[in-house]
C-alpha positions, 0 to 999 in steps of 0.5 A: 199155810197151816195144817188145817188150811191144807186140809181145807183146800185138799180134802173139803167137798166141793158141793154141800150135801142136800136132799138124799145125800144129806139124808144119808149122812144125817140119819144112816152114816156108815162112819161116825166120828165122836169128837170129844168122846169121854171114857168116863161112862157117866159123863154126857160125852161118854153117852153117844158111844153107849147109846149106839152100841145099845140100840144097834148101830151097825156102822163104824164109830170112831171116838176122838179123845186128845188124851186117850188112845182108847175109849170103852174098848175102842180105839181112840185118836187124838183128833179128827185128822188122825182118823184112819178113814173117811167119815160120813158124819161128826158129833162134836162135843169139844168146848166152843172154842175148839169147834171151828178146829173140829169142823175143818178137820171133819170136812177134810176127812170127808164129812158131809154133816157135822152135828155140833152139841157144843154151846157158847154161840148165839144163845149167849148174845151178841159175841156168840152170835158173831162166833156162830155166823163165822162158823156158818160161813166157814162150813159153807167154804168148807162144803159141809153141813151143820146141824147146830151149834147147841143141838142135843143131837139126832136119832135114827131109830131104824138104823141105830144112830143114836147121835145124842146125849139125851138121857131118855135114850138110856131106855132099854128099847126104842120102838121103831115106827112112823112118827119123826120128831123135829124139835128146837128145844133139845130137852123136849125132844127127850120128853116127846119121845118118852111120853110117846113111848109111854103110848106105845108110839113108834118113832122113825127120827128125832132131830134137835136143831138147836140154833139152826145156823145152817140146817133148819126145821124147814130142810129137815121137814123136806127130807122127812117128806121123802123118808120112806119110814116116816108117815107123820112129822111132829114139830116142837117149835120156839120160833120159826128161822126159815119161813121161806124154806118151811112153807113149801116144805109144809105144802110137800108134805101136805101133798105127799100125805104126810101130816105135819103136827105143830106145837109152838110156844109163844101164844100168850106173848106179843114178843116184840114191840109192834108198830102203831096200828090196829093191824100190828096189835091184832096180827102179832108174831103169834097170830101171824104164825098161825095164819102162816102154819094153817095155810100151808096145811100144818095142824097146829095143836093147842096142848102138847098132850095133843101133839103125840095123841093127834098122830094116829088120827092124822096118820090115818085120816089126813088123806081122805078127810073132806075140806068143808066150808062149814063147821064139822059135825061129829056123832057122839055115841057113849056108855057114860053120859058125863064123860061124853059131855066133857068132850062135847063141850070142849068140841063146841070151843074148838068149832066142831058141832055134836049134831044129833041123829036126823029122823030118818037115821032113828027110824033106820036104827029102830028097824035094826032093833036099836033105839036111840033118841035125837039128842047130840049124845046118843047114850047107850049105857043101858040100852044096847048090846055090844053087837048093837053098838057096834052095828050103830056105829057102822051105820054112823060111819056110812051115814051123810049126816055127820063128818066123823064118829066119836065113841066115848067109853066109860069105866068098863073101859078100865076093867074090861077092855075087850068088852068095852072097845070091841064093838069100836075096833070091830066097826073101825073095819067099815072105814070111811069118815073119821072114827076115834074114841076117848076113854074117861077112865085111865084105861091103859089096855083098852088104849093099847087095844085100840092103837093096836087096831088103828083106831085113835084114842084119847086120854083127855077131852081136851086133846080129843077135841083139839085133834079133831078140830086140827084135822078138819081145819087142816084140810080146808086150809090153803085151798085156794093159794096161789102156785106159783109167786105173782109177778112183781108190780113197780112202786108208783112214781114220785112217792117216797120209798122210805118211812111214813106216807101221808094218807094221800100218799098211802092212798095213791099206792092202794089205787095203783093196786086197784083197791077203791078209795074215796075221791079226795083233794089235798088243799092249802089251809090258807085257800081250801078250795077243792072240787070235791061235792059236799058233804065232805070230811076234812082231815090233817094231812101229814106223814108224821100223824098216822093216827089223825082221830087221836089228835082231833085231826079229822071233822066229818060232815062238812057241809059248806065252804063256810064249815070248811073254813072253820073246820080247817082252823079247828084241825090246824090248831089241833095239829100244832097243839098236839103234834107241834113237830109234825110237818103238815102238807095240807088238808084232805077233803074227802068225799062222805061215803054211805055203807052198810058195814065198816071193815078194816083191811091190814097188811103187816110184814111179820118178822118170822113169816113175811107178809101177812093180810088181816080183815076184821071188824073196823073203826077205832074199836078194831082192837077190842073186838078182836074178830079177825081173820088172817093169811100170808100175802098175797092171797087167792080169791078163794082165800079171800072168800074164807076170810070173809066168811071167818070175820063174824062182823061180815054176817051183817052183809051176807043175808043175816036176818034179811038185812041188805046184802053187801058186795061181798064179791068186790070185798074179796077182790080188794082183799086180793088186790090189797094183798099184792103190797107183798109184790111191789117192787121198788119199796118195802111195805112194813105196815098198811091199813084201810080202816074203815074199809066201808062195804056197800050194796054196790062195792067198797071204798077205802076212807082212811089210808095208812102206809109205813114203809121199812127202813 
């Protein structure tokens, strides 16, 4: 047995750290080993020691350097095994080939967590991934937790544990505050810290997750929910690797009143080859991720600027803002008409309505000596004193005609900060609904005055609108999500458990879930006898032909046996011509159904966030309309009703301009039942679709069914 093997047997913890134990070792260690620490202060590997000294770390620092007995005035040791005392946390900076040995020795010395700065793992491809998997397995066997590899480090501002090589930590002082950051980009961790610090933002903890071979974003969010120093959590994401952990952690954060703001890259890219259906194209990676984050209560921002600027807004109001079943209404008061117009324009694009005051409020303010007009922007540039401005804002905050109040300051904010923002600061004491400010000039002093008073303030109209929209959207998200997993349903007997299903087989699965489908019969092309009443639709039925219209495989409006016989010949000829290798089971004869509206109901097993349900405009042009709503599956009845409201096309059957109403209750029930594809036991559904799904006055019915199983 080698020396390292003996250390593993004799010294490794029996149980890997989680919860409070992990948090203590990760953020507030008492003894830290810097493995590969350099004595050359110009090198990256010298930074953690310099940073911890500079920023007040009170624990013990043990440098490990194979070639030196002293590093920057501290005794150094040739290996982790040679350390004279146990450690809580090891920060590993040696070349990738030596990481496994450092990990084993750290575990033997009692380390509960090892942060690996070293690269050369999954980011390099297949060989690197294999090395990373071996490292993760080694850590599990040792009972030690790993952050990384390829992590730029972890920072706790309050304890001074600055286990990072990020150059931004050269700054003279790190301002402690309530905001914690988790980033999948190491370089962006420093960028977020510096940009937030420039706005006077204080931080609690910052973590670069690297390749996430063990500790991931979800577990870190869960730890931060229990962290007394953290009030707001910011996430910079490139992907989602641990949806099963992240989802519940986001819900815990929401329940604890700790808002989670997310900036995720990848809005413009599909990221992978999608399946051959409208659902695949409409529920691409980013759309699925967006639905996942919203459903679990995270505030996904559009702009990087919003990530830090929205933090004060979320911190102050996320616990109290109501969940609205309509567009949020904001009252806008300004001393610069043009500056306010830039925000109002962006608010409209973000789904927030700038509303004019009602007659009663105008009369109320007139009686108090403030004359305003019934316009969406209340311009007080020449019409009011500071006291009147304050009174107007206070009355708005107490009124019932708006959900938030936005104050827009003009040029005076740049040169007279107290005069420009004092009325806003004084009015903020009233409390109640959200109060925020946008300063149209570059006005650092006024921003600081507002920040010191706890009033969320914004530098750009885009981030202001983005933040306010996210605040109200997060309040509404996930209101009806199930609290516990639904029991599994048995896969229907006799159906395949892999590959593509034919339409009649897919319809049988949907019917087993309780989703209404049109009556149909599978007939022999040579003798197409059936009992389905005319008129009917005739379709080629084949597991190899999912999109029948594209090969001329559908004939509608068939009125009698003669027409059916002719249709069968055409359909079979088209199948042979366009899909000669396809195995045709027969011709599906389906009853013609009436409808008020065509929709598409889809399902996709997303590789990042799991099963997703899609409701959208139906027909062959579904992708062109992109009028859709998505939710993680399975969904609740409340979620299903929200989805219906979010699809613009459904207004046609919800009382639009006196048109006949459709059975929205039956539609919501069908969405819920269809979403239980996620609970099927015995086969894994990769993708499914009913397109079109007909909405009628007295129910819904699916008339074209597709289902693809995972391999």
